[in-house]
Steps between C-alpha positions, in 0.01 A plus 500: 500500500650732242351432157831519314646190672301267272689429181502272203816304432775712342600214268357164393639201311265250335561133588377174347413349837318625810781622729499344850841616616754762392853568628756759401851362541621669824869444417739691277556294185773724357272613216290814471179306433282400794407135495142411583339157526132421505307178529158386385305177463756331275798724438778700661609799292836676543523854361682829534341837576649844454298802613515863394568583867848348459582553130425842355477382137226246574136595477299323768607139537717283279420133564658198333433129564826306525360152559172319550532179701227236494423431866209260448327594825381819667785708641461590869819696569827610338837577663807634317853377564783754549703282261291636211726704268426674171856633455664155483552291188278312474249673732378312808130501589433320828177500701262261674124464503244346733195336348161361594647144502700596816832474317778754450664519156848645464560637148833581336521644149752674274212639285619271217542122503546433870167484679507271803283455803517296816206404724522547878249278678410480867216737581165329556277806454485829311825704497434864597848652479848430365824696483867453403788573736583850370877492553609185315176359365600153623189443713123523457256544792130413470194511727179308462151425628657173626628697806867482396782723382759309296846594376629333182833499322519528121524122465148485641610356835328630816765638734271636777142458609309713754166388643249787522186534710280605208530544120816681391396804292823693425874442520778763464878468514714771662672698219846493663502232769408187310458290816191705603154412373158651571191276492143631535218271607127531441437500877664844524847393620811615313822322601863566418719192473876459527585240235834418667348401835164399340327699777241777508669816633212751506126506447235763424122482550235662279221454759257452214435228249519376236848632420519462121833658403807649670815663364838597642603855407829462315583871532467476879497148641367621837167546322251226421163553333198273459132483419264319735122513490413834337808686631861569417741481794859614548748395768823655617670185626736700725202637696230241544368165388165672435425728202611859535238626253199343328213623287195348333565480129283257301130446569505150351808375692854585409706259292862611432746741667822610323757761601649721232858403415620863506318676784447364852176702543332386178296178469213351305207275588234312306156379600340171402348494153137600549213429264630755250843618599766488768630813659864603487642775725833674550565645846761732648561498875502881499143515362183402688323392177619281212693707247375293205194282443460267206259229396578183303255254344590159652825649628767285660866530579688815603861601442711817530754607238861473622590869454174692433192579715298279267280194565389216275174308552368209294156517345269343243741432209691811605788635702420836659754751628442793738755774567506717812717777634766442766 
């Protein structure tokens, strides 16, 4: 291992709560600022980040909190809606959360007086993943330890329900074809569903368990990545239902896999929080070793910036940001 791959975070933001989940908004909001949301034990915070990598007159990171929403319960996951706009009058902030009470909350705010939320109930166990339909934002998909994937409309009504063979760990919507959904199960099976016919159309196998996280590469939707056991795995779905490449990555079991939003060969993984810290790594398919190694005290969550090779991870009353090269 080259010594220079280990790095401290390039930027940090202090937070009032321990951060369990962090998500950059993956959609264009019509404004130069990059929306970020993070969740803790009681709150969801919406903020904007601007980095010196994108604005020459900024030194380091410019962060501003736009809104702090009392959530009342620990936040498990956050998903942004493509209907979020900062260039409209008034602005529209729309996202949903999963929580430890097995409910989904759909929030809508104009950053002023309007601050509404709706509860979506139906899951009977912990929710591991949720995502908005990226084209219109009119549907939400969620997967849970209750062995189901559920599709909801914005009124909170369940429109589809898929029975799984094991806990659902991750769910991704196709960026262009909004009738295609990817669901990853803890038993190592990843299935693609056609929402029109309500049928599975393709499946992949990891051949190792537990599969903890999977992600569809939005720059190249023939690629799927995951972490299972201690390894990361990557499939080319045009070639085989088995991984094309895999490597051991985290000694203490891998936790999250996320593709970069701007480069189909760049991805990040995290390990489970150990006694002191959890490990964070950035990988490039052209390199045999990780190109960046970081460590976060009680780290959780992982998200890529929409237009920069930059990752956010939540930590102990902190947001941490790492930057890599393309």
